[in-house]
C-alpha positions in Angstrom: 132.5 123.0 73.1 132.7 125.8 75.7 129.2 126.2 77.1 129.6 129.9 77.1 130.1 129.9 73.3 127.0 127.9 72.4 124.3 129.6 70.5 120.6 129.1 71.1 118.2 128.1 68.3 116.0 131.1 69.2 117.0 134.5 70.3 115.0 136.4 72.9 114.0 139.0 70.3 112.6 136.3 68.0 110.5 134.9 70.8 109.4 138.4 71.9 108.4 139.4 68.4 106.4 136.2 68.0 104.4 136.8 71.2 103.9 140.5 70.4 102.7 139.6 66.8 100.1 137.2 68.3 98.7 140.0 70.5 98.5 142.3 67.5 96.4 139.8 65.5 94.0 139.0 68.4 91.4 141.8 68.7 90.6 140.9 72.4 94.2 141.1 73.4 94.8 144.3 71.4 92.0 146.0 73.4 93.5 144.6 76.7 96.8 146.1 75.6 95.4 149.6 75.5 93.8 149.3 78.9 96.9 147.8 80.4 99.1 150.5 79.1 97.0 153.2 80.7 97.1 151.3 84.0 100.9 150.7 83.8 101.9 154.3 83.2 99.4 155.4 85.9 101.3 153.3 88.4 104.8 154.0 87.2 104.6 157.5 85.9 104.1 158.7 82.3 106.9 159.0 79.9 107.1 161.0 76.6 108.3 159.3 73.4 111.2 161.7 73.4 112.5 160.5 76.8 115.7 158.5 76.6 114.2 155.6 78.5 111.0 155.4 76.6 111.9 152.3 74.5 113.4 150.6 77.5 110.2 151.2 79.6 107.9 150.2 76.8 109.7 146.8 76.6 109.3 146.5 80.3 105.6 147.3 79.9 105.1 144.7 77.2 106.6 142.0 79.3 104.5 143.1 82.3 101.4 142.9 80.1 102.4 139.5 78.7 103.0 137.7 82.0 101.4 139.8 84.8 98.3 141.4 83.4 95.0 139.5 83.9 92.5 139.8 81.0 89.1 141.1 82.0 87.2 138.4 80.3 89.1 135.3 81.6 91.5 136.5 84.4 94.2 134.7 82.4 97.4 136.4 81.4 98.0 137.2 77.7 100.8 134.6 77.8 98.2 132.0 78.8 96.3 132.8 75.7 99.5 132.6 73.6 100.5 129.3 75.2 97.1 127.9 74.4 97.4 128.8 70.7 100.8 127.2 70.6 99.6 123.9 72.0 96.6 124.0 69.7 98.9 124.4 66.7 97.4 127.7 65.6 100.7 129.5 66.3 103.7 127.9 64.7 106.4 130.6 64.8 107.7 129.4 68.2 108.7 125.9 69.4 106.2 124.6 71.9 109.0 123.0 73.9 110.2 126.5 74.9 106.9 127.5 76.5 107.5 126.1 80.0 110.9 127.7 80.2 109.6 131.0 79.0 106.7 131.0 81.5 109.0 130.1 84.4 111.3 133.0 83.9 112.9 135.1 86.7 111.6 138.6 87.2 113.5 140.4 90.0 116.2 142.8 91.0 119.8 141.7 90.3 123.4 142.4 91.3 126.3 141.6 89.0 128.8 139.3 90.6 131.1 138.6 87.6 131.3 139.9 84.1 133.4 138.7 81.1 133.2 139.1 77.4 131.2 135.8 77.1 129.1 135.5 80.2 128.0 137.1 83.5 127.0 135.9 86.9 124.2 137.8 88.5 122.5 137.3 91.9 118.8 137.7 92.5 118.4 140.1 95.4 115.0 138.5 96.4 115.5 134.8 95.7 119.2 135.0 96.5 120.0 132.6 93.7 122.9 133.1 91.2 122.4 132.8 87.5 124.9 132.6 84.7 124.0 134.7 81.6 125.4 134.2 78.1 126.0 137.3 75.9 125.5 139.9 78.7 125.8 142.9 76.4 123.4 145.0 78.4 125.8 145.1 81.4 128.8 146.6 79.5 129.3 150.2 80.7 127.0 149.8 83.7 128.3 151.3 87.0 129.8 148.6 89.2 127.5 147.6 92.0 124.3 149.0 90.4 121.1 147.1 91.2 118.9 146.5 88.2 115.6 145.1 87.3 115.0 142.8 84.3 113.7 139.3 83.4 115.9 136.3 82.9 114.7 133.8 80.3 116.1 130.3 79.9 116.3 129.6 76.2 117.6 126.3 74.9 119.4 125.6 78.2 121.0 129.0 78.7 119.8 132.1 80.7 119.6 135.3 78.8 118.6 138.8 79.6 115.3 140.2 78.3 115.2 143.5 76.3 115.0 146.0 79.1 117.0 147.2 82.1 115.9 149.5 84.9 119.0 150.6 86.8 118.6 152.2 90.2 121.0 154.7 91.7 123.8 153.5 93.8 122.9 156.0 96.6 119.8 153.9 97.5 121.1 150.4 97.0 121.2 149.7 100.8 117.5 150.8 101.1 116.5 148.6 98.2 118.4 145.6 99.6 116.8 146.0 103.0 113.3 146.2 101.4 114.0 143.0 99.4 115.1 141.2 102.6 111.9 142.2 104.3 109.7 141.1 101.4 111.5 137.7 101.3 111.1 137.3 105.1 107.4 138.0 104.9 107.0 135.7 101.9 105.5 138.6 99.9 105.8 138.9 96.1 108.4 141.2 94.8 106.3 142.3 91.8 104.4 145.2 93.5 107.7 146.5 94.9 109.2 146.5 91.4 106.4 148.6 90.1 106.8 151.0 93.0 110.5 151.3 92.1 109.5 152.1 88.5 107.6 155.1 89.8 110.7 156.2 91.7 112.9 155.7 88.7 110.6 157.9 86.5 110.9 160.7 89.0 114.6 160.3 89.3 115.1 160.6 85.5 113.1 163.8 85.5 114.3 165.5 88.7 118.1 164.9 89.0 118.5 168.1 91.0 116.3 166.8 93.9 117.6 164.9 96.9 117.6 161.2 95.8 116.3 160.2 99.2 113.2 162.3 98.5 112.6 160.5 95.3 113.4 156.9 96.4 111.3 157.5 99.5 112.3 154.9 102.1 113.2 157.3 104.9 109.9 158.8 106.2 111.8 161.6 108.0 112.6 163.1 104.6 109.8 164.8 102.6 108.8 162.9 99.5 109.1 164.4 96.1 105.7 164.5 94.4 
């Protein structure tokens, strides 16, 4: 069998729904979700439900909450709580064998190196590693050379995209690439930079008539768009 045609037992959406469902039934995590949402949109810029990217950004937020948020009572991530419930046997809608692969997913900026009907090859701009993705539907129609943020999950032996894409304008790709190289050289995490890019992206979607260099503010000689 061609490895690109194999189908995973679980889809990403099934795993995502299982984790989200657990949060909804856990009062402590439901409260944390409200607090985290306020903090996330304070950092990245508020969106209206009528904005075209609202669903995309909400999916990004939910994954940020799942893996990166630290709960106030335990300093553990919501995923840590979910994982504990799986191994205790109180959550049975997801196979415990997938937990490690899901936890060790790749969250970064990516560049598409190859795209076919069945698979794609993308390169992590920060870690510099290449990944082969099955069923790369999200990439179809994307401008060639666009840098994008998402998360890659290894499900049943195959990498798959998560359910959100934040695509940054081609005009600033050199600036983004340079910043990634500097972060890697220093050994700094890319995650704060990704959140910073979210805030730029929010402004860019709202103010397309403003100089892109004022929105993605890497050049200090240009006034920043507020």
